[in-house]
A tleap script that builds the chain and sets N, CA, C and O, in Angstrom:
source leaprc.protein.ff14SB
mol = sequence {
  NMET ALA ASP ALA GLU ILE GLN LEU ILE VAL
  VAL ASP ALA ALA ASN VAL VAL GLY SER ARG
  PRO ASN GLY TRP TRP ARG ASP ARG ALA GLY
  ALA ALA ARG LYS LEU LEU GLU GLN LEU THR
  THR LEU ALA GLY ARG LEU ASP GLN PRO ALA
  GLU VAL VAL VAL ILE LEU GLU GLY LYS ALA
  LYS ALA ALA ASP PRO THR VAL VAL GLY VAL
  ARG VAL VAL LEU ALA ASP GLY SER GLY ASP
  ASP THR ILE VAL ASP VAL VAL ALA GLU GLN
  ASN ARG ALA ARG THR ILE THR VAL ILE THR
  ALA ASP ARG GLY LEU ARG ASP ARG VAL GLU
  ALA LEU GLY ALA ARG THR VAL GLY PRO GLY
  TRP LEU LEU ASP ARG ILE ASP CPRO
}
set mol.1.N position { 20.747 -153.025 152.267 }
set mol.1.CA position { 22.081 -152.495 152.383 }
set mol.1.C position { 22.403 -151.680 151.127 }
set mol.1.O position { 22.179 -152.149 150.011 }
set mol.2.N position { 22.919 -150.485 151.302 }
set mol.2.CA position { 23.248 -149.612 150.182 }
set mol.2.C position { 24.470 -150.128 149.437 }
set mol.2.O position { 25.334 -150.782 150.021 }
set mol.3.N position { 24.536 -149.824 148.127 }
set mol.3.CA position { 25.670 -150.261 147.311 }
set mol.3.C position { 27.009 -149.835 147.904 }
set mol.3.O position { 27.986 -150.579 147.832 }
set mol.4.N position { 27.056 -148.636 148.492 }
set mol.4.CA position { 28.319 -148.130 149.035 }
set mol.4.C position { 28.824 -149.013 150.182 }
set mol.4.O position { 30.020 -149.019 150.471 }
set mol.5.N position { 27.928 -149.757 150.835 }
set mol.5.CA position { 28.311 -150.619 151.950 }
set mol.5.C position { 28.752 -152.004 151.495 }
set mol.5.O position { 29.337 -152.753 152.277 }
set mol.6.N position { 28.480 -152.351 150.248 }
set mol.6.CA position { 28.844 -153.658 149.704 }
set mol.6.C position { 30.028 -153.458 148.763 }
set mol.6.O position { 29.909 -152.811 147.723 }
set mol.7.N position { 31.158 -154.017 149.142 }
set mol.7.CA position { 32.335 -153.850 148.290 }
set mol.7.C position { 32.137 -154.594 146.975 }
set mol.7.O position { 31.404 -155.580 146.904 }
set mol.8.N position { 32.793 -154.111 145.958 }
set mol.8.CA position { 32.746 -154.739 144.639 }
set mol.8.C position { 34.101 -155.364 144.357 }
set mol.8.O position { 35.132 -154.695 144.417 }
set mol.9.N position { 34.087 -156.646 144.051 }
set mol.9.CA position { 35.291 -157.371 143.672 }
set mol.9.C position { 35.163 -157.671 142.180 }
set mol.9.O position { 34.254 -158.395 141.772 }
set mol.10.N position { 36.056 -157.128 141.370 }
set mol.10.CA position { 36.035 -157.332 139.923 }
set mol.10.C position { 37.219 -158.231 139.571 }
set mol.10.O position { 38.370 -157.906 139.861 }
set mol.11.N position { 36.918 -159.360 138.946 }
set mol.11.CA position { 37.939 -160.366 138.670 }
set mol.11.C position { 38.288 -160.387 137.184 }
set mol.11.O position { 37.425 -160.606 136.334 }
set mol.12.N position { 39.544 -160.160 136.889 }
set mol.12.CA position { 40.091 -160.309 135.546 }
set mol.12.C position { 40.349 -161.809 135.369 }
set mol.12.O position { 41.443 -162.297 135.655 }
set mol.13.N position { 39.329 -162.534 134.895 }
set mol.13.CA position { 39.394 -163.998 134.848 }
set mol.13.C position { 40.578 -164.490 134.027 }
set mol.13.O position { 41.259 -165.432 134.433 }
set mol.14.N position { 40.835 -163.872 132.884 }
set mol.14.CA position { 41.938 -164.325 132.035 }
set mol.14.C position { 43.267 -164.207 132.779 }
set mol.14.O position { 44.128 -165.079 132.658 }
set mol.15.N position { 43.429 -163.153 133.531 }
set mol.15.CA position { 44.675 -162.931 134.252 }
set mol.15.C position { 44.813 -163.901 135.419 }
set mol.15.O position { 45.893 -164.444 135.652 }
set mol.16.N position { 43.726 -164.121 136.151 }
set mol.16.CA position { 43.769 -165.044 137.288 }
set mol.16.C position { 44.014 -166.469 136.808 }
set mol.16.O position { 44.886 -167.162 137.333 }
set mol.17.N position { 43.250 -166.908 135.813 }
set mol.17.CA position { 43.425 -168.261 135.282 }
set mol.17.C position { 44.833 -168.433 134.724 }
set mol.17.O position { 45.460 -169.473 134.926 }
set mol.18.N position { 45.326 -167.429 134.032 }
set mol.18.CA position { 46.641 -167.498 133.416 }
set mol.18.C position { 47.801 -167.409 134.386 }
set mol.18.O position { 48.955 -167.574 133.990 }
set mol.19.N position { 47.510 -167.150 135.649 }
set mol.19.CA position { 48.590 -166.995 136.624 }
set mol.19.C position { 49.178 -168.328 137.082 }
set mol.19.O position { 50.197 -168.356 137.772 }
set mol.20.N position { 48.533 -169.438 136.696 }
set mol.20.CA position { 49.036 -170.759 137.083 }
set mol.20.C position { 49.210 -171.632 135.847 }
set mol.20.O position { 48.273 -171.780 135.063 }
set mol.21.N position { 50.374 -172.201 135.662 }
set mol.21.CA position { 50.606 -173.055 134.491 }
set mol.21.C position { 50.056 -174.471 134.715 }
set mol.21.O position { 50.815 -175.424 134.894 }
set mol.22.N position { 48.731 -174.586 134.702 }
set mol.22.CA position { 48.099 -175.876 134.991 }
set mol.22.C position { 47.379 -176.470 133.776 }
set mol.22.O position { 46.517 -177.335 133.930 }
set mol.23.N position { 47.724 -176.012 132.581 }
set mol.23.CA position { 47.105 -176.543 131.374 }
set mol.23.C position { 45.833 -175.828 130.958 }
set mol.23.O position { 45.109 -176.318 130.091 }
set mol.24.N position { 45.543 -174.679 131.558 }
set mol.24.CA position { 44.307 -173.933 131.276 }
set mol.24.C position { 44.149 -173.632 129.790 }
set mol.24.O position { 43.023 -173.539 129.301 }
set mol.25.N position { 45.248 -173.479 129.066 }
set mol.25.CA position { 45.203 -173.097 127.654 }
set mol.25.C position { 44.590 -174.183 126.777 }
set mol.25.O position { 44.178 -173.911 125.649 }
set mol.26.N position { 44.527 -175.416 127.290 }
set mol.26.CA position { 43.913 -176.496 126.515 }
set mol.26.C position { 42.384 -176.457 126.581 }
set mol.26.O position { 41.709 -176.984 125.697 }
set mol.27.N position { 41.843 -175.836 127.623 }
set mol.27.CA position { 40.385 -175.756 127.796 }
set mol.27.C position { 40.056 -174.462 128.528 }
set mol.27.O position { 39.826 -174.466 129.738 }
set mol.28.N position { 40.035 -173.370 127.800 }
set mol.28.CA position { 39.814 -172.053 128.416 }
set mol.28.C position { 38.438 -171.949 129.064 }
set mol.28.O position { 38.305 -171.377 130.146 }
set mol.29.N position { 37.417 -172.496 128.413 }
set mol.29.CA position { 36.070 -172.449 128.997 }
set mol.29.C position { 36.016 -173.291 130.273 }
set mol.29.O position { 35.397 -172.886 131.257 }
set mol.30.N position { 36.655 -174.448 130.258 }
set mol.30.CA position { 36.690 -175.295 131.456 }
set mol.30.C position { 37.419 -174.628 132.604 }
set mol.30.O position { 36.985 -174.713 133.753 }
set mol.31.N position { 38.526 -173.964 132.302 }
set mol.31.CA position { 39.279 -173.254 133.338 }
set mol.31.C position { 38.447 -172.106 133.909 }
set mol.31.O position { 38.466 -171.863 135.116 }
set mol.32.N position { 37.718 -171.401 133.042 }
set mol.32.CA position { 36.860 -170.303 133.502 }
set mol.32.C position { 35.730 -170.852 134.364 }
set mol.32.O position { 35.393 -170.262 135.391 }
set mol.33.N position { 35.144 -171.969 133.961 }
set mol.33.CA position { 34.054 -172.591 134.723 }
set mol.33.C position { 34.539 -172.979 136.123 }
set mol.33.O position { 33.832 -172.767 137.108 }
set mol.34.N position { 35.739 -173.544 136.206 }
set mol.34.CA position { 36.292 -173.919 137.510 }
set mol.34.C position { 36.483 -172.683 138.388 }
set mol.34.O position { 36.163 -172.708 139.577 }
set mol.35.N position { 37.004 -171.604 137.804 }
set mol.35.CA position { 37.178 -170.366 138.563 }
set mol.35.C position { 35.834 -169.847 139.060 }
set mol.35.O position { 35.714 -169.454 140.221 }
set mol.36.N position { 34.826 -169.841 138.200 }
set mol.36.CA position { 33.494 -169.370 138.608 }
set mol.36.C position { 32.958 -170.186 139.779 }
set mol.36.O position { 32.404 -169.629 140.727 }
set mol.37.N position { 33.122 -171.496 139.711 }
set mol.37.CA position { 32.656 -172.350 140.814 }
set mol.37.C position { 33.392 -172.031 142.106 }
set mol.37.O position { 32.782 -171.984 143.174 }
set mol.38.N position { 34.697 -171.813 142.014 }
set mol.38.CA position { 35.478 -171.483 143.205 }
set mol.38.C position { 35.069 -170.126 143.774 }
set mol.38.O position { 35.100 -169.925 144.988 }
set mol.39.N position { 34.689 -169.204 142.905 }
set mol.39.CA position { 34.333 -167.855 143.354 }
set mol.39.C position { 33.025 -167.817 144.138 }
set mol.39.O position { 32.754 -166.832 144.825 }
set mol.40.N position { 32.222 -168.849 144.053 }
set mol.40.CA position { 30.963 -168.856 144.809 }
set mol.40.C position { 31.216 -168.817 146.313 }
set mol.40.O position { 30.316 -168.467 147.076 }
set mol.41.N position { 32.411 -169.166 146.750 }
set mol.41.CA position { 32.735 -169.166 148.184 }
set mol.41.C position { 33.387 -167.874 148.651 }
set mol.41.O position { 33.531 -167.660 149.854 }
set mol.42.N position { 33.785 -167.008 147.723 }
set mol.42.CA position { 34.575 -165.837 148.090 }
set mol.42.C position { 33.855 -164.887 149.038 }
set mol.42.O position { 34.412 -164.513 150.070 }
set mol.43.N position { 32.639 -164.492 148.713 }
set mol.43.CA position { 31.939 -163.484 149.525 }
set mol.43.C position { 31.837 -163.912 150.984 }
set mol.43.O position { 31.932 -163.075 151.881 }
set mol.44.N position { 31.648 -165.192 151.228 }
set mol.44.CA position { 31.551 -165.694 152.597 }
set mol.44.C position { 32.872 -165.729 153.335 }
set mol.44.O position { 32.895 -165.947 154.547 }
set mol.45.N position { 33.974 -165.519 152.631 }
set mol.45.CA position { 35.302 -165.567 153.252 }
set mol.45.C position { 35.901 -164.179 153.461 }
set mol.45.O position { 37.068 -164.052 153.832 }
set mol.46.N position { 35.110 -163.150 153.224 }
set mol.46.CA position { 35.589 -161.777 153.366 }
set mol.46.C position { 35.005 -161.131 154.610 }
set mol.46.O position { 33.970 -161.564 155.117 }
set mol.47.N position { 35.675 -160.089 155.101 }
set mol.47.CA position { 35.230 -159.392 156.307 }
set mol.47.C position { 34.042 -158.476 156.063 }
set mol.47.O position { 33.322 -158.136 157.002 }
set mol.48.N position { 33.828 -158.073 154.825 }
set mol.48.CA position { 32.783 -157.116 154.457 }
set mol.48.C position { 31.921 -157.749 153.363 }
set mol.48.O position { 32.442 -158.487 152.527 }
set mol.49.N position { 30.609 -157.473 153.353 }
set mol.49.CA position { 29.771 -158.011 152.272 }
set mol.49.C position { 30.325 -157.594 150.912 }
set mol.49.O position { 30.856 -156.495 150.753 }
set mol.50.N position { 30.191 -158.493 149.936 }
set mol.50.CA position { 30.785 -158.225 148.630 }
set mol.50.C position { 29.905 -158.717 147.495 }
set mol.50.O position { 29.207 -159.725 147.608 }
set mol.51.N position { 29.960 -157.974 146.396 }
set mol.51.CA position { 29.408 -158.408 145.122 }
set mol.51.C position { 30.615 -158.810 144.285 }
set mol.51.O position { 31.588 -158.061 144.193 }
set mol.52.N position { 30.554 -159.989 143.676 }
set mol.52.CA position { 31.665 -160.488 142.874 }
set mol.52.C position { 31.262 -160.440 141.405 }
set mol.52.O position { 30.245 -161.009 141.007 }
set mol.53.N position { 32.075 -159.751 140.605 }
set mol.53.CA position { 31.846 -159.637 139.168 }
set mol.53.C position { 33.066 -160.208 138.462 }
set mol.53.O position { 34.202 -159.842 138.764 }
set mol.54.N position { 32.820 -161.110 137.517 }
set mol.54.CA position { 33.901 -161.746 136.774 }
set mol.54.C position { 33.773 -161.373 135.305 }
set mol.54.O position { 32.695 -161.470 134.718 }
set mol.55.N position { 34.879 -160.949 134.723 }
set mol.55.CA position { 34.898 -160.602 133.302 }
set mol.55.C position { 35.502 -161.772 132.533 }
set mol.55.O position { 36.635 -162.183 132.783 }
set mol.56.N position { 34.714 -162.302 131.587 }
set mol.56.CA position { 35.193 -163.365 130.710 }
set mol.56.C position { 35.375 -162.810 129.309 }
set mol.56.O position { 34.571 -162.009 128.831 }
set mol.57.N position { 36.443 -163.249 128.661 }
set mol.57.CA position { 36.717 -162.800 127.294 }
set mol.57.C position { 37.185 -163.975 126.453 }
set mol.57.O position { 37.594 -165.010 126.981 }
set mol.58.N position { 37.122 -163.806 125.153 }
set mol.58.CA position { 37.616 -164.826 124.233 }
set mol.58.C position { 36.914 -166.164 124.408 }
set mol.58.O position { 35.707 -166.216 124.643 }
set mol.59.N position { 37.677 -167.245 124.291 }
set mol.59.CA position { 37.103 -168.596 124.373 }
set mol.59.C position { 36.538 -168.913 125.749 }
set mol.59.O position { 35.703 -169.809 125.873 }
set mol.60.N position { 36.965 -168.211 126.772 }
set mol.60.CA position { 36.444 -168.442 128.120 }
set mol.60.C position { 34.961 -168.078 128.221 }
set mol.60.O position { 34.275 -168.527 129.140 }
set mol.61.N position { 34.466 -167.272 127.288 }
set mol.61.CA position { 33.050 -166.873 127.315 }
set mol.61.C position { 32.114 -168.059 127.096 }
set mol.61.O position { 30.913 -167.947 127.341 }
set mol.62.N position { 32.642 -169.184 126.642 }
set mol.62.CA position { 31.816 -170.379 126.447 }
set mol.62.C position { 31.461 -171.050 127.772 }
set mol.62.O position { 30.623 -171.951 127.800 }
set mol.63.N position { 32.084 -170.626 128.866 }
set mol.63.CA position { 31.756 -171.186 130.185 }
set mol.63.C position { 30.327 -170.799 130.552 }
set mol.63.O position { 29.867 -169.712 130.202 }
set mol.64.N position { 29.629 -171.682 131.251 }
set mol.64.CA position { 28.265 -171.399 131.691 }
set mol.64.C position { 28.305 -170.245 132.697 }
set mol.64.O position { 28.892 -170.383 133.770 }
set mol.65.N position { 27.688 -169.114 132.360 }
set mol.65.CA position { 27.770 -167.945 133.240 }
set mol.65.C position { 26.748 -167.946 134.386 }
set mol.65.O position { 26.686 -166.977 135.142 }
set mol.66.N position { 25.959 -168.991 134.528 }
set mol.66.CA position { 24.922 -169.017 135.562 }
set mol.66.C position { 25.465 -169.668 136.831 }
set mol.66.O position { 25.244 -170.853 137.081 }
set mol.67.N position { 26.169 -168.881 137.617 }
set mol.67.CA position { 26.744 -169.343 138.870 }
set mol.67.C position { 26.157 -168.500 139.984 }
set mol.67.O position { 26.206 -167.271 139.929 }
set mol.68.N position { 25.608 -169.145 140.981 }
set mol.68.CA position { 24.971 -168.432 142.093 }
set mol.68.C position { 26.007 -167.612 142.855 }
set mol.68.O position { 27.066 -168.116 143.228 }
set mol.69.N position { 25.686 -166.352 143.077 }
set mol.69.CA position { 26.548 -165.492 143.872 }
set mol.69.C position { 27.639 -164.784 143.105 }
set mol.69.O position { 28.440 -164.060 143.697 }
set mol.70.N position { 27.689 -164.978 141.796 }
set mol.70.CA position { 28.720 -164.345 140.969 }
set mol.70.C position { 28.036 -163.756 139.743 }
set mol.70.O position { 27.263 -164.436 139.069 }
set mol.71.N position { 28.323 -162.487 139.457 }
set mol.71.CA position { 27.797 -161.873 138.234 }
set mol.71.C position { 28.874 -161.973 137.169 }
set mol.71.O position { 30.013 -161.557 137.381 }
set mol.72.N position { 28.507 -162.524 136.033 }
set mol.72.CA position { 29.446 -162.713 134.936 }
set mol.72.C position { 29.155 -161.680 133.855 }
set mol.72.O position { 28.010 -161.505 133.436 }
set mol.73.N position { 30.206 -161.000 133.411 }
set mol.73.CA position { 30.104 -160.048 132.315 }
set mol.73.C position { 30.944 -160.603 131.171 }
set mol.73.O position { 32.133 -160.874 131.340 }
set mol.74.N position { 30.321 -160.769 130.010 }
set mol.74.CA position { 31.022 -161.271 128.833 }
set mol.74.C position { 31.520 -160.083 128.029 }
set mol.74.O position { 30.726 -159.274 127.550 }
set mol.75.N position { 32.824 -159.979 127.883 }
set mol.75.CA position { 33.426 -158.856 127.162 }
set mol.75.C position { 33.137 -158.979 125.673 }
set mol.75.O position { 33.367 -160.028 125.072 }
set mol.76.N position { 32.634 -157.906 125.085 }
set mol.76.CA position { 32.413 -157.889 123.639 }
set mol.76.C position { 33.732 -157.796 122.891 }
set mol.76.O position { 33.885 -158.352 121.803 }
set mol.77.N position { 34.667 -157.099 123.477 }
set mol.77.CA position { 35.986 -156.921 122.860 }
set mol.77.C position { 37.048 -157.188 123.905 }
set mol.77.O position { 37.189 -158.312 124.388 }
set mol.78.N position { 37.784 -156.166 124.247 }
set mol.78.CA position { 38.861 -156.265 125.225 }
set mol.78.C position { 38.319 -156.490 126.638 }
set mol.78.O position { 37.446 -155.760 127.107 }
set mol.79.N position { 38.850 -157.506 127.299 }
set mol.79.CA position { 38.479 -157.732 128.690 }
set mol.79.C position { 38.903 -156.570 129.571 }
set mol.79.O position { 38.180 -156.186 130.490 }
set mol.80.N position { 40.080 -156.006 129.292 }
set mol.80.CA position { 40.562 -154.865 130.079 }
set mol.80.C position { 39.619 -153.679 129.947 }
set mol.80.O position { 39.289 -153.035 130.943 }
set mol.81.N position { 39.182 -153.385 128.728 }
set mol.81.CA position { 38.263 -152.264 128.522 }
set mol.81.C position { 36.947 -152.513 129.251 }
set mol.81.O position { 36.363 -151.582 129.805 }
set mol.82.N position { 36.481 -153.740 129.257 }
set mol.82.CA position { 35.235 -154.073 129.951 }
set mol.82.C position { 35.395 -153.890 131.451 }
set mol.82.O position { 34.487 -153.384 132.110 }
set mol.83.N position { 36.531 -154.293 131.999 }
set mol.83.CA position { 36.786 -154.095 133.431 }
set mol.83.C position { 36.790 -152.613 133.765 }
set mol.83.O position { 36.191 -152.204 134.759 }
set mol.84.N position { 37.450 -151.812 132.960 }
set mol.84.CA position { 37.474 -150.362 133.188 }
set mol.84.C position { 36.042 -149.810 133.144 }
set mol.84.O position { 35.681 -148.977 133.976 }
set mol.85.N position { 35.236 -150.254 132.201 }
set mol.85.CA position { 33.846 -149.803 132.106 }
set mol.85.C position { 33.051 -150.174 133.355 }
set mol.85.O position { 32.287 -149.355 133.866 }
set mol.86.N position { 33.222 -151.398 133.850 }
set mol.86.CA position { 32.512 -151.839 135.065 }
set mol.86.C position { 32.899 -150.957 136.242 }
set mol.86.O position { 32.036 -150.540 137.014 }
set mol.87.N position { 34.183 -150.671 136.384 }
set mol.87.CA position { 34.653 -149.819 137.486 }
set mol.87.C position { 34.109 -148.400 137.328 }
set mol.87.O position { 33.654 -147.805 138.305 }
set mol.88.N position { 34.150 -147.854 136.128 }
set mol.88.CA position { 33.716 -146.478 135.879 }
set mol.88.C position { 32.231 -146.279 136.159 }
set mol.88.O position { 31.813 -145.171 136.496 }
set mol.89.N position { 31.434 -147.327 136.027 }
set mol.89.CA position { 29.983 -147.229 136.235 }
set mol.89.C position { 29.591 -147.229 137.708 }
set mol.89.O position { 28.418 -147.025 138.023 }
set mol.90.N position { 30.522 -147.449 138.606 }
set mol.90.CA position { 30.194 -147.617 140.022 }
set mol.90.C position { 30.141 -146.298 140.777 }
set mol.90.O position { 30.713 -145.288 140.366 }
set mol.91.N position { 29.433 -146.349 141.893 }
set mol.91.CA position { 29.352 -145.253 142.846 }
set mol.91.C position { 30.751 -145.030 143.426 }
set mol.91.O position { 31.379 -145.981 143.892 }
set mol.92.N position { 31.239 -143.813 143.404 }
set mol.92.CA position { 32.593 -143.511 143.893 }
set mol.92.C position { 32.760 -143.783 145.387 }
set mol.92.O position { 33.885 -143.941 145.860 }
set mol.93.N position { 31.656 -143.841 146.136 }
set mol.93.CA position { 31.752 -144.108 147.567 }
set mol.93.C position { 31.955 -145.601 147.848 }
set mol.93.O position { 32.271 -145.992 148.972 }
set mol.94.N position { 31.776 -146.405 146.843 }
set mol.94.CA position { 31.868 -147.857 146.997 }
set mol.94.C position { 33.328 -148.311 146.959 }
set mol.94.O position { 34.113 -147.802 146.160 }
set mol.95.N position { 33.691 -149.257 147.811 }
set mol.95.CA position { 35.014 -149.857 147.769 }
set mol.95.C position { 35.056 -150.833 146.605 }
set mol.95.O position { 34.242 -151.753 146.525 }
set mol.96.N position { 36.004 -150.629 145.710 }
set mol.96.CA position { 36.145 -151.480 144.532 }
set mol.96.C position { 37.547 -152.056 144.520 }
set mol.96.O position { 38.534 -151.330 144.638 }
set mol.97.N position { 37.622 -153.371 144.378 }
set mol.97.CA position { 38.902 -154.057 144.274 }
set mol.97.C position { 38.925 -154.813 142.963 }
set mol.97.O position { 38.024 -155.602 142.682 }
set mol.98.N position { 39.948 -154.579 142.160 }
set mol.98.CA position { 40.133 -155.284 140.895 }
set mol.98.C position { 41.280 -156.267 141.081 }
set mol.98.O position { 42.360 -155.913 141.553 }
set mol.99.N position { 41.017 -157.504 140.700 }
set mol.99.CA position { 42.024 -158.550 140.841 }
set mol.99.C position { 42.668 -158.798 139.489 }
set mol.99.O position { 42.051 -159.351 138.579 }
set mol.100.N position { 43.920 -158.378 139.376 }
set mol.100.CA position { 44.692 -158.535 138.147 }
set mol.100.C position { 46.164 -158.293 138.444 }
set mol.100.O position { 46.515 -157.597 139.396 }
set mol.101.N position { 47.011 -158.875 137.618 }
set mol.101.CA position { 48.439 -158.589 137.699 }
set mol.101.C position { 48.875 -157.717 136.527 }
set mol.101.O position { 50.055 -157.394 136.394 }
set mol.102.N position { 47.942 -157.343 135.694 }
set mol.102.CA position { 48.214 -156.549 134.492 }
set mol.102.C position { 48.505 -155.106 134.911 }
set mol.102.O position { 47.608 -154.403 135.374 }
set mol.103.N position { 49.748 -154.667 134.751 }
set mol.103.CA position { 50.142 -153.330 135.215 }
set mol.103.C position { 49.389 -152.205 134.515 }
set mol.103.O position { 49.007 -151.223 135.151 }
set mol.104.N position { 49.177 -152.341 133.228 }
set mol.104.CA position { 48.446 -151.314 132.495 }
set mol.104.C position { 47.012 -151.195 132.982 }
set mol.104.O position { 46.496 -150.089 133.143 }
set mol.105.N position { 46.364 -152.335 133.217 }
set mol.105.CA position { 44.995 -152.329 133.735 }
set mol.105.C position { 44.967 -151.774 135.152 }
set mol.105.O position { 44.061 -151.019 135.504 }
set mol.106.N position { 45.935 -152.137 135.954 }
set mol.106.CA position { 46.001 -151.597 137.323 }
set mol.106.C position { 46.032 -150.069 137.291 }
set mol.106.O position { 45.295 -149.413 138.026 }
set mol.107.N position { 46.877 -149.513 136.446 }
set mol.107.CA position { 46.970 -148.057 136.340 }
set mol.107.C position { 45.628 -147.448 135.950 }
set mol.107.O position { 45.214 -146.434 136.513 }
set mol.108.N position { 44.957 -148.061 134.997 }
set mol.108.CA position { 43.680 -147.514 134.502 }
set mol.108.C position { 42.601 -147.527 135.580 }
set mol.108.O position { 41.883 -146.540 135.735 }
set mol.109.N position { 42.469 -148.625 136.332 }
set mol.109.CA position { 41.393 -148.683 137.331 }
set mol.109.C position { 41.754 -147.922 138.605 }
set mol.109.O position { 40.872 -147.396 139.283 }
set mol.110.N position { 43.032 -147.862 138.929 }
set mol.110.CA position { 43.434 -147.059 140.092 }
set mol.110.C position { 43.154 -145.579 139.841 }
set mol.110.O position { 42.829 -144.844 140.774 }
set mol.111.N position { 43.279 -145.140 138.591 }
set mol.111.CA position { 42.956 -143.750 138.247 }
set mol.111.C position { 41.478 -143.458 138.462 }
set mol.111.O position { 41.086 -142.298 138.595 }
set mol.112.N position { 40.655 -144.503 138.497 }
set mol.112.CA position { 39.212 -144.348 138.734 }
set mol.112.C position { 38.849 -144.559 140.206 }
set mol.112.O position { 37.672 -144.535 140.565 }
set mol.113.N position { 39.855 -144.764 141.053 }
set mol.113.CA position { 39.613 -144.904 142.486 }
set mol.113.C position { 39.559 -146.330 143.005 }
set mol.113.O position { 39.341 -146.538 144.199 }
set mol.114.N position { 39.752 -147.314 142.142 }
set mol.114.CA position { 39.747 -148.706 142.592 }
set mol.114.C position { 41.100 -149.063 143.192 }
set mol.114.O position { 42.120 -148.459 142.860 }
set mol.115.N position { 41.095 -150.034 144.064 }
set mol.115.CA position { 42.359 -150.597 144.532 }
set mol.115.C position { 42.575 -151.882 143.751 }
set mol.115.O position { 41.627 -152.446 143.205 }
set mol.116.N position { 43.806 -152.343 143.696 }
set mol.116.CA position { 44.104 -153.555 142.954 }
set mol.116.C position { 44.901 -154.518 143.818 }
set mol.116.O position { 45.692 -154.119 144.673 }
set mol.117.N position { 44.667 -155.792 143.568 }
set mol.117.CA position { 45.448 -156.852 144.197 }
set mol.117.C position { 45.735 -157.894 143.117 }
set mol.117.O position { 45.021 -157.981 142.118 }
set mol.118.N position { 46.769 -158.667 143.326 }
set mol.118.CA position { 47.141 -159.678 142.350 }
set mol.118.C position { 46.344 -160.963 142.506 }
set mol.118.O position { 45.615 -161.132 143.483 }
set mol.119.N position { 46.481 -161.862 141.549 }
set mol.119.CA position { 45.763 -163.138 141.594 }
set mol.119.C position { 46.026 -163.940 142.868 }
set mol.119.O position { 45.136 -164.648 143.340 }
set mol.120.N position { 47.220 -163.842 143.425 }
set mol.120.CA position { 47.534 -164.579 144.651 }
set mol.120.C position { 46.588 -164.253 145.794 }
set mol.120.O position { 46.215 -165.135 146.568 }
set mol.121.N position { 46.199 -162.983 145.903 }
set mol.121.CA position { 45.252 -162.569 146.948 }
set mol.121.C position { 43.961 -163.374 146.821 }
set mol.121.O position { 43.434 -163.876 147.813 }
set mol.122.N position { 43.463 -163.491 145.608 }
set mol.122.CA position { 42.218 -164.217 145.372 }
set mol.122.C position { 42.413 -165.716 145.570 }
set mol.122.O position { 41.613 -166.362 146.246 }
set mol.123.N position { 43.450 -166.262 144.997 }
set mol.123.CA position { 43.672 -167.711 145.078 }
set mol.123.C position { 43.853 -168.167 146.527 }
set mol.123.O position { 43.449 -169.274 146.885 }
set mol.124.N position { 44.454 -167.322 147.355 }
set mol.124.CA position { 44.595 -167.654 148.784 }
set mol.124.C position { 43.230 -167.810 149.462 }
set mol.124.O position { 43.106 -168.522 150.458 }
set mol.125.N position { 42.217 -167.145 148.922 }
set mol.125.CA position { 40.894 -167.148 149.538 }
set mol.125.C position { 39.917 -168.170 148.935 }
set mol.125.O position { 38.902 -168.500 149.549 }
set mol.126.N position { 40.230 -168.664 147.740 }
set mol.126.CA position { 39.268 -169.572 147.110 }
set mol.126.C position { 39.804 -170.982 146.884 }
set mol.126.O position { 39.020 -171.902 146.648 }
set mol.127.N position { 41.097 -171.168 146.950 }
set mol.127.CA position { 41.635 -172.514 146.747 }
set mol.127.C position { 41.212 -173.410 147.908 }
set mol.127.O position { 41.207 -172.988 149.065 }
set mol.128.N position { 40.858 -174.653 147.583 }
set mol.128.CA position { 40.445 -175.586 148.649 }
set mol.128.C position { 41.590 -175.941 149.577 }
set mol.128.O position { 41.405 -176.712 150.519 }
savepdb mol mol.pdb
quit
């Protein structure tokens, strides 16, 4: 299957994790690890084949990035800049969805042709 036929889902992990006040700030790596585990089910719950890419930044980078079915990118600096770089590197014919509530990031990736949805869209699909 060609890349253009497989949608790309890019997850702003810090934004998704931070969207729920469940104590994530006490264990950022643990919260990221839980999100990664939940994301292993996402591709099977979508109408179109998908590659899932998660951007981890800061203390969340300590989470084990070896999760089947999810590609983890560890941001060297800004997570937002890394997300923009991931989107910019893609084939323009490919459907790209960035999951974030960050308005500035939404503007940046939409200018590159990506669509954006908020954390609720993702959580509706991965929460047990």
